[in-house]
N, C-alpha and C positions, 0 to 999 in steps of 0.2 A: 504494500500500500504506500503510495507516494503522495507527498504534499504537492500542491499546484501553485506556482507563482508565489512561493513563500507562505501561502496560507495553509491552514489545516485542511486535510481531507475530510470527508464526511461519510457517515453511514446514513444514506437517505438524506433527511433534513437535520441530522444530528451531527455536530462537529466532533472530530476525533483528534485527540492530542497527538502531536508529532512524537517521533522517537526521542528527541531531546527533552520534551516535556515529561514524557513517561520516565526517562532515566533520572530526571531531577527528583521526581517523587521517590523512586527507588533508592537513590543515594541518600536522601533525607531519612528514609526509614531505616537504612542500614547503618550509615555513618553517624547520624545525629540522634535519631530516636533509639537506635540499637534494638530494633524490633526483630531483626533476623540477621543471619549470617549471609544469606543470599536469597534473591527473589528473581523468578523468571516470569515475564508477562508474555502471553501470546494473544494476538488480536487477529480477528477474521472479519472481512467485510466484502462488499461486492467487487472490490479491486484486488483481492488477494489476502494473503496472510503475512504476518511479520512477527518476529521475536525480539524482545528487548529484555536484557538481563543485567543484573548488577550483583557483585559479591562473589562468593566462592562456595565450593562443595563442602568445605569444612574450615573451621578457624585455622589460620596459618597454612592453608592449602592453596598454592598458587593457581590451581586449575580453575578456569572460568566456568560459569554456568552457561549452558546452551539449551536449545530447544529439545535436545535429546538427553538431558540430565534427568535421572529418575528420582521421583519423590513418592513417599506414601501419600495417597490422596484421601484416606480416611472415609468419611461419610459420603463422598461423591460416589463411592461404590454403590450406595443405595439407588442411584439413578440407573445403574446397570442391572441391579436386581429387579427393579421395577420394569425395565425394558424386557428382561427375560420373561416377566409375567405377561406383559401385553403381547409379546411375540408368540408365546404359547397360547394365549387367548385367540390370536389371529389364526393359528393353526388348529384350533378346536381341541387342544389338549387339556385345557383347563378353562374355567369361567371365573370372572371376577367375583361372582356371587357364591362360588364354591366355599363351603366351610373348610378351614385349614385342617380340621380333624380328618377330612377325607383322605389326606395324603400323609397321615401319621399312623403308626402302628395302632391296632385296635385297643391295646391295653392302655394307651395314653388317653387321659381324660382332659380335654381342652376346656377351660372355664367358659361358661356362658351365663347370661343373666336375662331373666324374664323371658325365657324361651328363645332368645336371640343368640345365634352362634357367631363366632368370629370368622369372618370371611377373608379371602385373599385380598380383596379391595380394602377392607378395614386395616389390615396390616400395612398395605402399601400407602395409605393416606394417614397413618398415625392416629387412627380413630378406633383402635381395637379395645381400649381400656387397659391394655397391658402397660406396666411401668417402663421407665427408661431402661432399667436393668433388673434382672431377677434377684430376689432376696437371698438366694443361695450362691450369688456371685461373690466369691471370696478368694481372690487369686493368691497363690503362694508367693508369686513374684509381682509386686505392685508395678514394677517398671515394664512388665509385659503382661498386662492384666487378663487378656482374653485367651492366652495360650493354653491354659489348663482347664477351661470350662468345657465339660463333656456333654455329649448327647444325652447320656443318662441323667445328668444334672438338669438339663433342659426339660426332659420328660417329667422328672420328679417335681420340678417347680410348677409346670403346667397342671399337673394332676392334683396339686394341693392349693393352688391360688384361687382366691375369690375376687372377682371383679368389683371394684369400688363404685362403679356407675354403669349405666347401660352402654352397650356396644354402640358405637357411632354417635354418641351424644356429645363428645368433646375431643378436641385435638390434644394429644400428649405425645411429644417426640419420644420414640422408643427404639433404641438399638436392639433390644430384645425382639421387638415385633419384626423388624427387617431381617434380623438373623434367623428368626423362625420362618419367615417367608422364603428366604434363600434355601433353607433346609427342606422345606416342603417341596419346592420346585425341583431340587436335585433328586429327591426321592421319586417324584413323578416321572422325571426324565431317565432315572436309572443310571446316573453318573454323578461324580463329585462336582461341587460348585464351580471350580475353576475350569474343568473340562467342559461343563455346560456353557460357561461364558465364552470359551474359545470357539466352541462349535457354533453357537447361535449368534454371537455378536462380534467378537474380536477378530476372528479369522475372516469373517465376511466383510468387515470394514478395513482389513489389513492393518490392524493395530497391533503390531508385533512387539511393541514395548510396553504393553499393558498386561500385567500378570500379577499373580499372587506369589508363586515360586519364581525367584529370579534366576535367570540364566547367568553363566559367568560373565557374559558381555554386559548384561544389565547391572550386575553387581559392581562392575568397574565404573559404571556411569551413575551409581547411586550417590546422591547428596546425603551427607550425614545429618541426622536430626539433632536439634538443640532445644533445650528448654527455655523458659523466659529469661533466665540469667545467662543465656548463650553458652551453657555448658552442654557438651555432647551427651546424647542419650542413645540407648539402643533402639532397634526397630521392634515393632509389634508383630505378633503372629496370631491371626484370628483363625480359628478352626471351625468349631460348631456354629459360631455366629459370623461366619465369613461374609455373608450377604450384607452385613451392616457396615463393613469398613475395611476389608482385607486387601484391596487392590493397591498396586504401585503403577505409576505411569509417568509420562513425559508431557511437556507442553505441546510438542508436535502431534502426539497421538490424541491429546485432548482437543486440539484444533480440528483434527480429522473427524472426531466424534461430533463436534459442534457443527461442522460443515454438513454432516449427515443429517443432523436435526434441523438444519436450515434448508435442506433439500438441494444443496448445491451439487451433490454427487449422485443424485437419484439412487439412493441406497436400497438394497432389498428389504431393509428394516423400516422404510419410511412410514408404512401404515401403522406399525406398532409404535413408532415414535409419536406420530400424530395422536394416536389413541391415548397416550399418556396425559395429554392436555385436554381431553374431551370431558373429563369429570369436572364438576364445579371447581373453579380456581379462585377461592377467596383471596383477598390481599393479606399482607402481613405474614404471620407465622403459619398460616394454614398451608395445606399441601395439595398439589395435584397428585398424579401417580408418580411418586418418586421425586418430583421437582417441587420447588416453592415458587410462588409468583409475588411480584411486588410492583406497586405503582408509587409515584411521588406526589402526594397531596392532590391526587386526582388529575394531575397534568397529563400523565400518560393515557388515562382513561378518556380524556377529551380528544387527544390527537391520535389515538389508536395505538400508542406504544405501551407496552408493559414488558417487564423483564422476567424471564424464567431463569431460575438459578438454584444452585446448591453449593454448600461449602463442606469442608472436612477438616478435622483436626485429630492428630494422634499426639503421642508424647513429644514428638520432635518436629512436627510439620503442621502447616496451616495452608489450606487450599481453597480456591474459589473457582466456580465454573458457571457462566451465565451467557444468555443470548437474548436479543430483542428480535422477535420474529418479523415485525414489520420492517425494521431497518436492515434486516438480514445481516446482523452484526453479532459477533461473539467474542468473549474474553475469557482467558484462563489466567489465574495468578497462582503461582506455586512458591511457597517459602519454606526454608528448612529450619524453622524455629517455631515453636508453639508459644506465643506470648500469652501469659496469663497474669494474674494479679501481681506477681512479683516482678514483672517486666519493668525495667527502668523507665520506659516511655509512657507507661500508663495506658497504652493502646493494646487492646486485647485481640484484635484480629486484622485480617487484610480484606475483609468483604468490602470495605469502603473503597478500596482501590479498584476492584472489579466493577462495582456499581458506578463509580465516577468515570471510569473509562468508557462505559457503555453510554453514560449521559452525565455531562458535567454538572447538571442540576443536583445530582447527589453529591453532597459535600465530602471532602476528605476529612478524616479524623485529625484532631490536633492533640498535642500534649495538654493535660489538664490546665497547666498554668498559662497556656496560650489561648484558652477558650474565653470568649467574652462572657463575663459574669454579670453584666449590667442587666 
């Protein structure tokens, strides 16, 4: 994507920052705010794609970040789990209204309330009534919390849990719910979650650098994760709940995925991708199938723009993926630090960068002392 006559290019009627403007944001976040060790931004629009990066794979590592650097993408995995669901619906293998119990062993009792069972759609829209994590989620190694949670523990929790409210009565973000959805789909397909993803999505879109188990080549391109104090941390390994956040990927692969969602490549998965947005898409924290949607004070609603997005965070990474269907624009932001409350900057995520690059009317976060307190 190129600027014309010194002016910024645009996504439809929305101006797009130049590479220099993006790099200035990233330099500030890394060098001044100390929010991350490195950040890669990928942008996609009608005139093509581009990568802007700043920082390094690891502290004191001279290797620069590129569009092929590998990051944990955390909960962006949920978008892929949801796409598996809608693709299987398109092929008549499951229905959104199917109770998840249909795809679990007969001895597992899935909680229900007032005669209403939890369906696959309830899981995919965070409206199942299940909590964020199960009560028997007690990792032996807090630095890799999902690694030792077993299928047996999942079944034991489901068989003893009582829903606190009616199914589909309220949004509650649930890693457990999406992990259960991925587990149910792999059981229906008769193959493990990663093999199912590769067969149904990744290989079809030629996303060769999006995996759970890293090849030697991907390991060599992996950016080390860091916590909010910019100390190196280990990588996570999700097994039973893989559908909630197990994937690793690159900015280039994420741009390929965004292009498919925008219809640029006429992908074989286009019908399933479209179906993900056909359910009611409330604004704010509510969810479509796997995605979230947002508008800015009604501005997008009036001129036809809205942003479809998802973010992710593991112990050492923070990620954002979003697109504007009308402008045919997409943005991915990948950072190799997970800034939380102990972060010196006081800024806890990078979502604002992604939203701002899709439309400058979304403001960038500032350090607390820089915010206007009047």
